[in-house]
N, C-alpha and C positions, 0 to 999 in steps of 0.2 A: 439941958436934957441930953442924955447920951443917945447917939444914933445907933440903930441896929445895923449889924453887918449884913451886906447883901452881895450876892454874886449875880451879875447880870449878863446874860448871853444875848447876842443879837438874834435875829430870826434864825431858826435852826440851820438854814443854809449857809450862814456866814461863820458861825462858831467862834467869834472873838470873845474874849473874856475881860471883864473889869471887876475889881473887888473894892468895896468900900470898907475901910476900917472904922473903928469906933469914933474917931474924931472927924469923920467925913473925908479923910485923906484917900485919894484915889491910888490904888496899888494895882499894877498891871502884871499879869502872868506872862506877857509877851517878852521876848528877848529885847534888849535895848535897841538893836538895829531895826526891829519890827516896830517899836514905839516911835522912832524918829520919823516925824512927818506922817505917821499913820493915823487914820481916823479912829476915834473912839467908837465903841459899839453903841447902837441905839437901845433904848429901854422901852419895852412894850408892856402895857397894862391891859387886861381884858376882863370882861364879864361874860360868864357862860350861861346858857339857857337852863342848865341842870347842874347837879353837884358832880363835878368832874375833878375836884382837887386831888383825889387819890388815883386818878386814871392817867395812863401814859399818853402824852400828846404825840401825834404824828402829823405829817403834812401831805395833803392830797395834791394831785396835779390840778391845773386850772379848770379842767373839765370835770373834776371830782370823780373820775373813773378809775384812778390808780393811785398808789402811794408814790409820792415824790421823795419823801425823806422819813426815816424812822431810826430810832436808836437800837443798838444791839442789846440783848438782855444783860450781858456782862457790863456794858457801859452804865446801865441803870443801877446794877448792883454795886458797881464801884463808886457811883455818885452818892449813894446812901440817901440821907434826908435832903441833900441839896437837889435831888431830882424833883421833889415836891414843890409846888408853888407856894409863895408867901401870901398869906391872907392880908388884904388891905381893907379899908373901910367900905361900907355900903355894897358888899358883894363883889368887889373888884379883887383881882389876883395879879401877882407879879410872878412870872415864870422864870426860873433860873435856867431853864432849858431853851427858852425862846418860844415865841408865838408868832405865827404868820397869818395872813388873812385866810389861808386854806387849811389852817390847823383844825384837826378833829381829835377826838379822844378814843382810845381803844377801850374795850370792855374789861381789859386786864387792869388790876391795880398795879402800882409800882412793885409791890412785893411779889405778886403772882408772876409778873413779867420777868423780874430779876431772877426768879427761881426756875425759869424755863431751861431745860437741859440743852437746847440748841436754838439757833436763830430760826424763827418761822419765816416762811417765804412771804414775799410781798402780797401774793394773793390770799394766803392764809390770814395775814394781818388785816387786809382790806375787809375781809368778812367778819372781823372782830371789831369794826368801827361801831361805836355806840350810837352816834348821831352824826349825820353828814353836814349839819349846819348848827354847830353848838354855840358859836360865839354871838352874843347879843351886842357886844361892843368891843372894839379894839382900838387902842390909841398908841401912837408913836410919841413917846414923851421926850424925845430928843436924845442927844448923846449922853452917855453916862457921865455923871458929875454931881455936883452939890445939889442941883435941882431934881435929881432922881433918886435920892435916898428914900427909904420907906417913909420917914416922917414928912419929907417934902411932897411925896406923891399923895399921901393921906391928906395933907393940907389942901391940895388942889381939889381932891375928891370931896372933902368936907364942905368946901365953898361951892361945890356944884359947877366948877369951871373947867371940867374936862375938855369940852369941845372948844373952849376959848384958849386954853393954855397948850393943848396938845393937838397933834395932827390926827384927824379921824381917819382910821383905816377901814373901819367896818361899823 
């Protein structure tokens, strides 16, 4: 069975990148000196309380009163379809942008956000948060590798072994 290609980011704050090719081969976009001895990014799978697959994820501070991290509209535009999460089985999603325990989703779709003429202020974006507690489940699936391809993630989900195989984050 051919594996689907996946681009996996760590939690938004880290920004590391790993790419899996069709044969499951790990390809890094990091320079060779950065790869030497460097840790691979972690892969996170989540389930949301509502349909947020087309909404822009941002990260709140621990007190949930301010934005800690958010993309620029031009970054979303440049990422194209890679900005949208990959649908997994049983309502789970794999975000190529990264998901953290304090992730929330804006009311903006990726297309609406990418079309904004300028960067909104953090306060403006905070008022566009659709739900301050959208994640029903969040798992750290470990470092990017063979066990974190879409097919491998779906196999764990299909067996109902998420909490057994992965670290529960939420």
